[in-house]
MARDO-968895 format. One record per residue: residue number from 0; y, x, z of N, C-alpha, C in turn. Coordinates in steps of 0.2 Angstrom, whole numbers, plus 2048, in hexadecimal, padded with zeros to 3 digits. Example, Ala and Ser with C-alpha at 12.3 -4.5 7.8 and 13.67 -1.06 7.14 Angstrom:
<atoms>
<atom n="0" n_north="7E4" n_east="842" n_up="827" ca_north="7EA" ca_east="83E" ca_up="827" c_north="7F0" c_east="842" c_up="827"/>
<atom n="1" n_north="7F5" n_east="840" n_up="823" ca_north="7FB" ca_east="844" ca_up="824" c_north="800" c_east="840" c_up="827"/>
</atoms>
This chain:
<atoms>
<atom n="0" n_north="7FA" n_east="804" n_up="800" ca_north="800" ca_east="800" ca_up="800" c_north="806" c_east="804" c_up="800"/>
<atom n="1" n_north="80B" n_east="803" n_up="7FC" ca_north="811" ca_east="806" ca_up="7FB" c_north="817" c_east="801" c_up="7FD"/>
<atom n="2" n_north="81C" n_east="804" n_up="800" ca_north="822" ca_east="7FF" ca_up="801" c_north="828" c_east="803" c_up="801"/>
<atom n="3" n_north="82E" n_east="7FF" n_up="7FF" ca_north="834" ca_east="802" ca_up="7FF" c_north="839" c_east="7FD" c_up="803"/>
<atom n="4" n_north="83E" n_east="800" n_up="806" ca_north="843" ca_east="7FC" ca_up="809" c_north="84A" c_east="7FC" c_up="806"/>
<atom n="5" n_north="84D" n_east="7F7" n_up="805" ca_north="854" ca_east="7F7" ca_up="802" c_north="858" c_east="7F4" c_up="807"/>
<atom n="6" n_north="85F" n_east="7F3" n_up="806" ca_north="864" ca_east="7F1" ca_up="80A" c_north="862" c_east="7EA" c_up="80D"/>
<atom n="7" n_north="860" n_east="7E6" n_up="808" ca_north="85E" ca_east="7DF" ca_up="80A" c_north="858" c_east="7DD" c_up="807"/>
<atom n="8" n_north="853" n_east="7E1" n_up="806" ca_north="84D" ca_east="7E0" ca_up="802" c_north="847" c_east="7E5" c_up="804"/>
<atom n="9" n_north="841" n_east="7E2" n_up="803" ca_north="83B" ca_east="7E6" ca_up="805" c_north="837" c_east="7E5" c_up="7FF"/>
<atom n="10" n_north="834" n_east="7EB" n_up="7FC" ca_north="82F" ca_east="7EA" ca_up="7F7" c_north="829" c_east="7ED" c_up="7F9"/>
<atom n="11" n_north="823" n_east="7EA" n_up="7F7" ca_north="81C" ca_east="7EC" ca_up="7FA" c_north="818" c_east="7EB" c_up="7F4"/>
<atom n="12" n_north="814" n_east="7F1" n_up="7F3" ca_north="80E" ca_east="7F1" ca_up="7EE" c_north="808" c_east="7F1" c_up="7F2"/>
<atom n="13" n_north="804" n_east="7EB" n_up="7F1" ca_north="7FE" ca_east="7EB" ca_up="7F6" c_north="7F8" c_east="7E9" c_up="7F1"/>
<atom n="14" n_north="7F2" n_east="7EC" n_up="7F4" ca_north="7EC" ca_east="7EA" ca_up="7F1" c_north="7E7" c_east="7E7" c_up="7F6"/>
<atom n="15" n_north="7E6" n_east="7E1" n_up="7F5" ca_north="7E2" ca_east="7DD" ca_up="7FA" c_north="7DB" c_east="7DD" c_up="7F7"/>
<atom n="16" n_north="7D6" n_east="7DF" n_up="7FB" ca_north="7CF" ca_east="7DF" ca_up="7F9" c_north="7CC" c_east="7D8" c_up="7F9"/>
<atom n="17" n_north="7CF" n_east="7D4" n_up="7FD" ca_north="7CD" ca_east="7CD" ca_up="7FE" c_north="7D4" c_east="7C9" c_up="800"/>
<atom n="18" n_north="7D3" n_east="7C3" n_up="800" ca_north="7D9" ca_east="7BF" ca_up="803" c_north="7DB" c_east="7C1" c_up="809"/>
<atom n="19" n_north="7E2" n_east="7C3" n_up="80A" ca_north="7E4" ca_east="7C6" ca_up="810" c_north="7EB" c_east="7C3" c_up="812"/>
<atom n="20" n_north="7ED" n_east="7C6" n_up="818" ca_north="7F3" ca_east="7C4" ca_up="81B" c_north="7F7" c_east="7CB" c_up="81B"/>
<atom n="21" n_north="7FD" n_east="7CB" n_up="818" ca_north="801" ca_east="7D1" ca_up="818" c_north="806" c_east="7CF" c_up="81E"/>
<atom n="22" n_north="806" n_east="7D4" n_up="823" ca_north="80B" ca_east="7D3" ca_up="829" c_north="810" c_east="7D8" c_up="828"/>
<atom n="23" n_north="816" n_east="7D6" n_up="829" ca_north="81C" ca_east="7DB" ca_up="82A" c_north="81F" c_east="7DA" c_up="830"/>
<atom n="24" n_north="820" n_east="7DF" n_up="834" ca_north="823" ca_east="7DE" ca_up="83B" c_north="82B" c_east="7DE" c_up="83A"/>
<atom n="25" n_north="82D" n_east="7DA" n_up="837" ca_north="835" ca_east="7D9" ca_up="836" c_north="836" c_east="7D2" c_up="839"/>
<atom n="26" n_north="83B" n_east="7D0" n_up="83D" ca_north="83C" ca_east="7CA" ca_up="840" c_north="83C" c_east="7C4" c_up="83A"/>
<atom n="27" n_north="838" n_east="7BF" n_up="83B" ca_north="838" ca_east="7B9" ca_up="837" c_north="83F" c_east="7B6" c_up="837"/>
<atom n="28" n_north="842" n_east="7B4" n_up="831" ca_north="849" ca_east="7B1" ca_up="831" c_north="849" c_east="7AD" c_up="82B"/>
<atom n="29" n_north="84C" n_east="7A7" n_up="82B" ca_north="84D" ca_east="7A3" ca_up="825" c_north="850" c_east="7A6" c_up="81F"/>
<atom n="30" n_north="854" n_east="7AC" n_up="820" ca_north="857" ca_east="7AF" ca_up="81B" c_north="853" c_east="7B3" c_up="816"/>
<atom n="31" n_north="84C" n_east="7B4" n_up="818" ca_north="848" ca_east="7B8" ca_up="814" c_north="844" c_east="7B3" c_up="80F"/>
<atom n="32" n_north="844" n_east="7B6" n_up="809" ca_north="840" ca_east="7B3" ca_up="803" c_north="83B" c_east="7B8" c_up="801"/>
<atom n="33" n_north="835" n_east="7B5" n_up="7FF" ca_north="830" ca_east="7BA" ca_up="7FD" c_north="82D" c_east="7B8" c_up="7F6"/>
<atom n="34" n_north="82B" n_east="7BD" n_up="7F3" ca_north="828" ca_east="7BC" ca_up="7EC" c_north="822" c_east="7C0" c_up="7EB"/>
<atom n="35" n_north="81D" n_east="7BD" n_up="7E9" ca_north="817" ca_east="7C1" ca_up="7E8" c_north="815" c_east="7C1" c_up="7E0"/>
<atom n="36" n_north="815" n_east="7C6" n_up="7DD" ca_north="815" ca_east="7C7" ca_up="7D6" c_north="81A" c_east="7C3" c_up="7D2"/>
<atom n="37" n_north="820" n_east="7C3" n_up="7D5" ca_north="825" ca_east="7BF" ca_up="7D2" c_north="826" c_east="7B8" c_up="7D3"/>
<atom n="38" n_north="821" n_east="7B5" n_up="7D7" ca_north="821" ca_east="7AE" ca_up="7D8" c_north="823" c_east="7AD" c_up="7E0"/>
<atom n="39" n_north="827" n_east="7A8" n_up="7E1" ca_north="829" ca_east="7A6" ca_up="7E8" c_north="823" c_east="7A5" c_up="7EC"/>
<atom n="40" n_north="823" n_east="7A8" n_up="7F3" ca_north="81D" ca_east="7A7" ca_up="7F7" c_north="820" c_east="7A5" c_up="7FE"/>
<atom n="41" n_north="81C" n_east="7A2" n_up="802" ca_north="81E" ca_east="79F" ca_up="808" c_north="81D" c_east="7A5" c_up="80E"/>
<atom n="42" n_north="822" n_east="7A6" n_up="811" ca_north="822" ca_east="7AB" ca_up="817" c_north="81F" c_east="7A7" c_up="81D"/>
<atom n="43" n_north="81A" n_east="7AA" n_up="821" ca_north="817" ca_east="7A7" ca_up="827" c_north="81A" c_east="7AB" c_up="82D"/>
<atom n="44" n_north="81C" n_east="7A8" n_up="832" ca_north="81E" ca_east="7AB" ca_up="838" c_north="818" c_east="7AD" c_up="83B"/>
<atom n="45" n_north="817" n_east="7B4" n_up="83C" ca_north="811" ca_east="7B7" ca_up="83F" c_north="812" c_east="7BA" c_up="845"/>
<atom n="46" n_north="80D" n_east="7BA" n_up="84A" ca_north="80D" ca_east="7BD" ca_up="850" c_north="813" c_east="7BB" c_up="854"/>
<atom n="47" n_north="816" n_east="7B5" n_up="853" ca_north="81C" ca_east="7B2" ca_up="856" c_north="822" c_east="7B6" c_up="855"/>
<atom n="48" n_north="822" n_east="7BB" n_up="850" ca_north="828" ca_east="7BF" ca_up="84F" c_north="829" c_east="7C1" c_up="848"/>
<atom n="49" n_north="824" n_east="7C4" n_up="845" ca_north="824" ca_east="7C7" ca_up="83E" c_north="823" c_east="7C2" c_up="838"/>
<atom n="50" n_north="823" n_east="7C5" n_up="832" ca_north="822" ca_east="7C1" ca_up="82C" c_north="81B" c_east="7C3" c_up="829"/>
<atom n="51" n_north="818" n_east="7BE" n_up="827" ca_north="811" ca_east="7BF" ca_up="823" c_north="811" c_east="7BB" c_up="81D"/>
<atom n="52" n_north="80D" n_east="7BD" n_up="818" ca_north="80B" ca_east="7BA" ca_up="812" c_north="804" c_east="7BA" c_up="811"/>
<atom n="53" n_north="802" n_east="7B4" n_up="80E" ca_north="7FB" ca_east="7B4" ca_up="80C" c_north="7FA" c_east="7B7" c_up="805"/>
<atom n="54" n_north="7F6" n_east="7BC" n_up="804" ca_north="7F5" ca_east="7BF" ca_up="7FE" c_north="7EE" c_east="7BD" c_up="7FB"/>
<atom n="55" n_north="7ED" n_east="7BB" n_up="7F5" ca_north="7E6" ca_east="7BB" ca_up="7F2" c_north="7E4" c_east="7C2" c_up="7F0"/>
<atom n="56" n_north="7DD" n_east="7C2" n_up="7EF" ca_north="7DA" ca_east="7C9" ca_up="7ED" c_north="7DE" c_east="7CC" c_up="7E7"/>
<atom n="57" n_north="7DF" n_east="7D2" n_up="7E7" ca_north="7E1" ca_east="7D6" ca_up="7E1" c_north="7E8" c_east="7DA" c_up="7E3"/>
<atom n="58" n_north="7EA" n_east="7DD" n_up="7DD" ca_north="7F1" ca_east="7E1" ca_up="7DE" c_north="7F7" c_east="7DC" c_up="7DE"/>
<atom n="59" n_north="7FB" n_east="7DE" n_up="7E2" ca_north="801" ca_east="7D9" ca_up="7E2" c_north="808" c_east="7DD" c_up="7E3"/>
<atom n="60" n_north="80D" n_east="7DB" n_up="7E0" ca_north="814" ca_east="7DD" ca_up="7E1" c_north="817" c_east="7D8" c_up="7E5"/>
<atom n="61" n_north="81A" n_east="7DA" n_up="7EB" ca_north="81D" ca_east="7D5" ca_up="7F0" c_north="824" c_east="7D7" c_up="7F1"/>
<atom n="62" n_north="828" n_east="7D2" n_up="7F1" ca_north="82F" ca_east="7D4" ca_up="7F2" c_north="832" c_east="7CF" c_up="7F8"/>
<atom n="63" n_north="835" n_east="7D2" n_up="7FD" ca_north="839" ca_east="7CE" ca_up="802" c_north="840" c_east="7CF" c_up="800"/>
<atom n="64" n_north="844" n_east="7C9" n_up="800" ca_north="84B" ca_east="7CA" ca_up="7FF" c_north="84F" c_east="7C6" c_up="804"/>
<atom n="65" n_north="854" n_east="7C9" n_up="807" ca_north="858" ca_east="7C6" ca_up="80D" c_north="85F" c_east="7C4" c_up="80A"/>
<atom n="66" n_north="860" n_east="7BD" n_up="80C" ca_north="867" ca_east="7BB" ca_up="80B" c_north="869" c_east="7B8" c_up="812"/>
<atom n="67" n_north="86F" n_east="7B9" n_up="814" ca_north="871" ca_east="7B7" ca_up="81A" c_north="872" c_east="7AF" c_up="81A"/>
<atom n="68" n_north="86E" n_east="7AC" n_up="81F" ca_north="86F" ca_east="7A5" ca_up="81F" c_north="876" c_east="7A2" c_up="820"/>
<atom n="69" n_north="878" n_east="79D" n_up="81C" ca_north="87E" ca_east="79A" ca_up="81D" c_north="884" c_east="79E" c_up="81B"/>
<atom n="70" n_north="883" n_east="7A3" n_up="818" ca_north="889" ca_east="7A8" ca_up="816" c_north="88E" c_east="7A4" c_up="811"/>
<atom n="71" n_north="88B" n_east="7A1" n_up="80C" ca_north="88F" ca_east="79D" ca_up="807" c_north="893" c_east="798" c_up="80A"/>
<atom n="72" n_north="890" n_east="793" n_up="80E" ca_north="894" ca_east="78E" ca_up="812" c_north="899" c_east="791" c_up="816"/>
<atom n="73" n_north="898" n_east="797" n_up="81A" ca_north="89C" ca_east="79A" ca_up="81E" c_north="8A2" c_east="79D" c_up="81A"/>
<atom n="74" n_north="8A1" n_east="7A0" n_up="815" ca_north="8A7" ca_east="7A2" ca_up="811" c_north="8AB" c_east="79D" c_up="80E"/>
<atom n="75" n_north="8A8" n_east="797" n_up="80C" ca_north="8AC" ca_east="791" ca_up="80A" c_north="8B0" c_east="78F" c_up="810"/>
<atom n="76" n_north="8AD" n_east="78E" n_up="816" ca_north="8B1" ca_east="78C" ca_up="81B" c_north="8B7" c_east="790" c_up="81D"/>
<atom n="77" n_north="8B6" n_east="797" n_up="81D" ca_north="8BB" ca_east="79C" ca_up="81E" c_north="8C1" c_east="79B" c_up="819"/>
<atom n="78" n_north="8BF" n_east="79A" n_up="813" ca_north="8C5" ca_east="799" ca_up="80E" c_north="8C9" c_east="793" c_up="80F"/>
<atom n="79" n_north="8C5" n_east="78D" n_up="811" ca_north="8C8" ca_east="787" ca_up="812" c_north="8CD" c_east="788" c_up="819"/>
<atom n="80" n_north="8CA" n_east="78B" n_up="81E" ca_north="8CE" ca_east="78C" ca_up="824" c_north="8D4" c_east="790" c_up="822"/>
<atom n="81" n_north="8D4" n_east="795" n_up="81E" ca_north="8DA" ca_east="799" ca_up="81C" c_north="8DF" c_east="795" c_up="818"/>
<atom n="82" n_north="8DD" n_east="791" n_up="814" ca_north="8E1" ca_east="78C" ca_up="810" c_north="8E5" c_east="788" c_up="815"/>
<atom n="83" n_north="8E1" n_east="785" n_up="81A" ca_north="8E4" ca_east="781" ca_up="81F" c_north="8E9" c_east="784" c_up="823"/>
<atom n="84" n_north="8E8" n_east="78A" n_up="825" ca_north="8EC" ca_east="78F" ca_up="829" c_north="8F3" c_east="790" c_up="825"/>
<atom n="85" n_north="8F2" n_east="792" n_up="81F" ca_north="8F8" ca_east="793" ca_up="81B" c_north="8FC" c_east="78C" c_up="81A"/>
<atom n="86" n_north="8F9" n_east="787" n_up="819" ca_north="8FC" ca_east="780" ca_up="819" c_north="900" c_east="77F" c_up="820"/>
<atom n="87" n_north="8FD" n_east="780" n_up="825" ca_north="900" ca_east="77F" ca_up="82C" c_north="906" c_east="783" c_up="82D"/>
<atom n="88" n_north="905" n_east="78A" n_up="82B" ca_north="90B" ca_east="78E" ca_up="82C" c_north="911" c_east="78D" c_up="827"/>
<atom n="89" n_north="910" n_east="78B" n_up="821" ca_north="915" ca_east="78A" ca_up="81C" c_north="918" c_east="782" c_up="81D"/>
<atom n="90" n_north="915" n_east="77E" n_up="820" ca_north="918" ca_east="777" ca_up="820" c_north="91E" c_east="777" c_up="824"/>
<atom n="91" n_north="922" n_east="772" n_up="823" ca_north="928" ca_east="771" ca_up="827" c_north="926" c_east="76F" c_up="82E"/>
<atom n="92" n_north="929" n_east="772" n_up="833" ca_north="928" ca_east="770" ca_up="83A" c_north="92B" c_east="76A" c_up="83C"/>
<atom n="93" n_north="927" n_east="766" n_up="840" ca_north="92A" ca_east="75F" ca_up="843" c_north="930" c_east="761" c_up="848"/>
<atom n="94" n_north="935" n_east="75D" n_up="848" ca_north="93A" ca_east="75E" ca_up="84D" c_north="940" c_east="762" c_up="84A"/>
<atom n="95" n_north="93F" n_east="766" n_up="845" ca_north="944" ca_east="76A" ca_up="842" c_north="947" c_east="766" c_up="83D"/>
<atom n="96" n_north="94E" n_east="765" n_up="83D" ca_north="952" ca_east="762" ca_up="838" c_north="956" c_east="766" c_up="834"/>
<atom n="97" n_north="955" n_east="765" n_up="82E" ca_north="959" ca_east="769" ca_up="829" c_north="960" c_east="766" c_up="827"/>
<atom n="98" n_north="965" n_east="769" n_up="828" ca_north="96C" ca_east="766" ca_up="827" c_north="96D" c_east="766" c_up="81F"/>
<atom n="99" n_north="96F" n_east="761" n_up="81D" ca_north="971" ca_east="760" ca_up="816" c_north="978" c_east="75F" c_up="815"/>
<atom n="100" n_north="97B" n_east="764" n_up="812" ca_north="983" ca_east="763" ca_up="811" c_north="984" c_east="761" c_up="80A"/>
<atom n="101" n_north="989" n_east="75C" n_up="80A" ca_north="98B" ca_east="759" ca_up="804" c_north="98F" c_east="75F" c_up="800"/>
<atom n="102" n_north="98E" n_east="75F" n_up="7FA" ca_north="992" ca_east="764" ca_up="7F6" c_north="99A" c_east="762" c_up="7F6"/>
<atom n="103" n_north="99E" n_east="766" n_up="7F6" ca_north="9A5" ca_east="764" ca_up="7F6" c_north="9A8" c_east="765" c_up="7F0"/>
</atoms>
């Protein structure tokens, strides 16, 4: 078995002599997605901590890719919050009267 670690991914080349469970001692998280031979695979929470995949017999190329959960909705909410903040800063303040003078 050979493996490589990226910044937000793990690649594994495995040879299963029979149907097997591949266990990786990395904390299980909803942000991980797995692919076995290019097809999506279900990650199983294993030993109450890590991640596991059921592999059929044979040679397999496995990829785990991590995307931070709720990152996109968080970015959208941050942008909306900044827009609201700018609006609140730039709007006229209640109680402040502006004097209009008539041209002479």
